[in-house]
N, C-alpha and C positions, 0 to 999 in steps of 0.2 A: 540205282534202280536195276532190278534183275527181272527180265522178262521170263515169265513162267515157262513158256514153251521153248525157250532157248537154253534152259538149264538142265543138265542131266539129273536123273533121279539120284537121291542121296544113297550111300551104301546102307544096306539093311541093318548092319550092326550099329549104326549111329542113330540115336534118337535125341529129340529136343523137346523142350516145353515152351510153347508159344503163349505169351501172356497178353496178346492183343489181337484177337481175330473177330472181325465184324460180321454180323449176320443181319439180315433184313427180311421183313415180310415181302412176299413176291410182288405185291401190288397194294395200292391204297384200299382196294376192296377187301383184301385179307385182313387189314387192321380192323375194318368195320365188323367183319365176321367174328372177330375175337372179343369185341366189346360186349358188355352186358346190354340187354335189350333197352334198358332205361336210358342208355347213353347213345344208342345208335341214331336216334332222330336228331339229337344235338350234334352228333358228328356229321350227319348228312347235311344239316342246315348250316353249321358254322365251322366245322372242323377244317384245319389247314392241311397243307401237304406234309405227310408224316416223314418224308425223306429230306425235308429242309435241314441243312446242316450249317449253312453259312450265309451271311449277307453279301458275300463276294462271289462272283462267277468262278467256277473251278476250271483248272486246266484240262480236266477230263470229265466226261459226263458221269455224274454221280460220284466224282472223285475216285473212280474205279479204273483198274487196268482194262485195256481194250480186250484182253483175252479172258476177263473174269466174268463175262456175261454168260449165264447158262444157255445151253442150246435152245431152250424154249423161249428165250427172250425175257425171262423174268429178271428181277433186280439182282445185281451182284451180291453174293453172300446169302441168297435166298434158297439155294438148293443144297441140301445136305449131300446127295450123291456127287454133285459137282465139286463141292468143297472137299469131300473125301479124295476125289481124283486129283485135284489141283494142289491140295495142301497136306491133308492128314496122311494119306498113303504115299504120295510122291516124296514127301520129305521125312517120312517116318516120325511124325509128331506123336510123342507119347501122351501128352495132354495139351489141350488148347483151351484157353480161358476166353470165353465169348464176351463181346461187348455189343449188345443190340444197337442197331442204328436208329431205331424208332425211339425218340427221346421225349418223354412227356414234359420235361422242364422247358423244352422249346415249343412243343405243340400246344401245351395247355397251361403254362405257368400262371396265367392271370385268371384261370378258372380252376380253383383247387380240386373240385369234384371231378372235373373232366381229366385233369392231370393224373389224379389217383386212379381213375378208371383205365386210362391208357397204360399206366405202370402195371396194374394188375393183369390186364389183358396181355401185355408183352411178356411178363414173367410166366404166365400160364402157357402161352404159346411156346416159349423157350423149352419148358419142361416137356411138352407133348411132342414137338416137332424136332427137337435137337437132343436134349439130355437123355430122354428115354431110348431113342434109337441107337445112340453111340456112346459107349462107356468112356471114350477118350475125352469127352467134352465136359467142361465145367463152365459155370456162367456167373455173371455179375447180376446183382439185384438192382433192377431199375426202380428208382423212387422219384416221387415228385418233390424235388429238393426244396422248392420254395414254400412248401407247406409242411412244417415239421410234424404236425400231428399225423397227417396222412402218410408221410414218409416212414415214420416210426411204425405205424400200423402195418405197412407193407413189409418192413423188415421182420417184424414179429410173425407175420403170416407165412413168410417164405423161408426164414432162416433155419427151420427144422430140417430142410432138405440139404444134406451135406454137399450136394453137387453145386450149390450156390456158394462161392468162395469169397465174395467181396461185395460191398455196396458200391454202386456206380453213380458218380457225380460228374459234372462237366466243369471245366476250369473257369468258364465265364458265368458268374452268378450275380444276383441282384445286389449282394453285399459281400465284402471280403469273407472268406470262409471261416475266419477266426471269430466272426460275430457270434454273439451268444444265441442268436436265433437258430443257428444250426447245431448247437451243442447236443440237443436230444438225439439227433441222428448219430453223432459220434458215440454217445453213451449207449445207444441200442446196439450199434455195431460192436463196440468193445464187449458188451455183455454177452454177445453171441460169438465172441472170438473171431470176428470178421474184419479184415482190413477195409478201409475206406479208400477206394480208387478214385482218382480225379483225372479225367481224360480230356484231351484236346477238344475244344469246341464249345458249344453252347451259345447263348445269346446274352442273357442277363440284363439287357436293357441299357447298357452303357456303351460308349465308344470302344472300338476294338483296341485302342492303345491309350496309355495314360495321357498322351498329348492330344487326343481327339481321334476322329475317324480316319482310317487309312483310305488311300485312293486305289490300291491295287491288291489283288489276291496275294501277290508276292509279299507285300507288307504284312497282310493279315496272317499269312502262313508262317513266315519267319518270326513275326512279332509275338506269336503265342508263347514263345519261351519267356518273354517278359511277364506275361500274365501268370505263368507258373511260379515265377519268382515272387511276384506280389502275393499270391495266395500262400506260398510257403512262409513268407515273412509274417503274414497275418496269423497263420496257425501257430507259429512259434511265439510271437509277441502277445497274443491273446491269453496265453496260459492254458489252452485246451490240452496241450501235450503234457503239461505239468499236472493237470487235474486228472488226466486219464493215462496213467503210466503204461497201460497195456494197449493203447490205441496204436494201430499201424496204418500209415498213409502210403499209398502207391501213386506216384506221378507218372501218368501214361502218355507217351507221345509228346513230351515236352523237352527232350534233350537231357544231357548229363553234364557236359563240360563246364557249364556256368556254376555248378554247385559249389566248388571250392571258393571261388571269388566271392560269391554271395555270403557264404559262411564266414569268411574272413572279415568282410565288411560288418556283418551282424555282430560278431564277437568284439570287434574294435569299438563299435558304437555302444554296445552293452557295457563295456568297461567304464564308459563315461556317463552313461545315462541309466544305469541299472536301478537307480532310486525311483525312476518313473514307473518301473514294472516290478514292484517288490514281490509279486506273485511268482516270478521266475527265480528259482533257487539254483539254476545251473546256467552255464553259458549256452547261447543258441546252438553252437556246434554240437553240443552234447545231446540236445533234443533231436537234431537232425540225424545224428548217428544212431540213436536208439529207435526212432519212430518212422523214418522215411525211406522208401524204396523208389527206384527209377527203372524205366524200361528203355531198351536200346533205340527203338525206331521213333523218330529219325535221329540217330546218333550223329553228333558233329563229325565232320570229315575234314580235318586240317590238312594243309599241303604236306606236312611232315607227319605221318601216322604216329611217330614217337611222341608227338605232343599230346595226343589223346591218351597214350599209355601213361604219361606222367600224371594225368588226372587222378589215377588210383593211388599215387604216392602223395599227391597234394591233399587228398581227403581219403585216408585209408579205409574208412567205413564203407566206401563204395565197393570194395571187394566183395562184401557180403550183401550189397544192396542193389546191384544192377542186374536186370533180368532181360533175357532175350524176348523180343516181340517182332512180329512180321508186319503187322498192320494190314493183313489180307482183308479184303481184296483191293485195297486202294493203290493208286498209281505209284506211290513211293514204297511199295512192298519190298521188304528185305528178306531174301532167302537165307536160311540158317547156315548154309555153307559159305555165304558171302559176308555176313555181318562181321565187322571188326577183322576181316580176313588179313588185311595188311598191317594191323596194329600189333606190335610185338608184345604179346601177353604170354605169361607162363601157362603151362597146361592146366594147372590147378585153378587159376583164375578163370580161364576160358570155360572150364567145366562148371564152375560156379555160375557164371553168367548164363550159360546155355541150358542148364538144368537145375543145379544144386540150390541156388538161391530161391528160385520159384517153388521148388519142392518143399523147402523149409517154410517159406512164408505161407503157402496155401495148404500145408499139411497133406501133400499128395503122396499116396502110397507108391511104393516101387512095384 
C-alpha cells in the first residue's frame, strides 16, 4: 500500500495507462438527480444505498484511502479536480479507464427496469461529468447484467462513443458467466469491438465462497480470487470463447499468479474429458491465451519476488495480457512507480505491463 501523500511525484517524462480507476457520484441525491423522472419516485420510495459494495464491513470507510476524500467531504472518486490532483497529474497518467462505483446489478438486479434506468443514468453522468471535461479519461459501460435485453440495449445506445472502451460486469453474478443467458451481452460487445471486463465485487445472491458464507472481510477479500477462477472456467467450458473468436475478456482486481496453475489443471482435465465438451476444438490454455487479460492490482506479493517473475514463464501469454491498474481511490491503491517494483522483469515486459498491453487492447492512440 502506498500513501498518496507520502510518495513523490513521478518524473514528467514517465507516463502510464491506469486500467482501474473508480469514480462515484458525490452523494445519493446526485444519483436521484440523474435518473429519469419516471424512476425518481421509485428510487425515493424503494431505492437502496448506491454505494453498497459488499456484504462485509470494510477495513476503511467506503473502502477508500483516508486521504482520498475530497476537501468538500463528498465521496472518494467523486471530484474530477481532486482526481486530477491526486492521480492523473501527480502520476502523469496518459489514460485512465474508469469503473463507476454505482452498480445497478447490485442496486436493482431484481427490478430490471430500475437496474436499466440506473445504468443509463450512470453512463450519461460519466459522459457529462468526466469524459467531456478530460480527454485522458476512458470509461466502462455499466449494464444491468441480469437482464440481457436491457444490457444489450444499453451497449447499443452507448457504444458509438469511442471513449467507452469496455463493457463492465462484476465477478459475482446470479449464474456462472458462461451460462447462455449472458451470451447476448458478449455478442453485442464483440460486434462493437468492445472487451468485456469483469471486476471484483457484486452480490449475485449466492454465498461469497463455494463452501458457503465467509465470516470475515479478510476471507471475502482474499477469496474473490477463487470467484474469478470459477468464472474463467465457466467462460472456457461453456464454449462462448469458441463461438465468439473476437471476444476479449478482462479480469480486473482478481490477481494473476493463479492463472498458470488453473490452466494446467484445465488442460489436464480436458485431455481426459474432452468428449463431454465437443464444442471445444482447442485446449483451454489456448482460449485463455487468445481471449483473457488481467490487471495488476492487487497483484500477488510472494516472499521471493522472483516467484512472481516466473509466472510469466509458466504462462507466456501473460507477457501480452497483464496491465497496470491502481484501484484508485481504494485503500489498496498501487502507485505506478511501486507496482512490481521488486520483481525482476526485463524492461520490455515492464513497458508492456505499464502501457503497451492496455494501449493495444483498448485501441488507445499515442
